[in-house]
C-alpha positions in Angstrom: -62.2 31.5 93.6 -62.4 27.9 94.4 -58.6 27.7 94.4 -58.5 30.5 97.0 -60.9 28.6 99.3 -58.9 25.4 98.9 -55.7 27.3 99.6 -57.1 28.9 102.7 -58.4 25.6 104.0 -55.0 24.0 103.4 -53.3 26.9 105.2 -55.7 26.6 108.1 -54.9 22.9 108.4 -51.2 23.5 108.3 -51.4 26.2 110.9 -53.5 24.1 113.2 -56.6 26.2 113.3 -58.8 23.7 111.5 -56.8 20.7 112.9 -59.0 20.6 116.0 -62.2 20.1 114.0 -63.0 16.9 112.1 -62.0 16.8 108.4 -65.6 16.4 107.3 -66.6 19.6 109.2 -63.7 21.5 107.6 -64.6 20.3 104.1 -68.3 21.1 104.6 -67.4 24.6 105.9 -65.2 25.1 102.9 -68.0 24.1 100.5 -70.4 26.5 102.3 -67.9 29.4 101.9 -67.3 28.5 98.3 -71.0 28.4 97.6 -71.5 31.8 99.3 -68.7 33.3 97.3 -70.2 31.8 94.1 -73.6 33.3 94.8 -72.0 36.6 95.6 -70.1 36.6 92.3 -73.2 35.7 90.3 -75.2 38.5 91.9 -72.4 41.0 91.4 -72.1 40.1 87.7 -75.8 40.2 87.2 -76.1 43.6 88.9 -73.3 45.1 86.8 -74.9 43.9 83.6 -78.2 45.4 84.5 -76.7 48.8 85.5 -74.4 49.1 82.4 -77.2 48.1 79.9 -79.5 50.8 81.5 -77.0 53.6 80.7 
């Protein structure tokens, strides 16, 4: 998942979308997105474990 965020950030820089923003802003935004995806993955995994153990 982290690889995907890094790849999308690199693609954005190459295409020029992120090139207008400072590098620190782009990296910070990438870290926020990676954190959000990590929290989402943990919540999904925890939710699936709870529902399968109940059945």
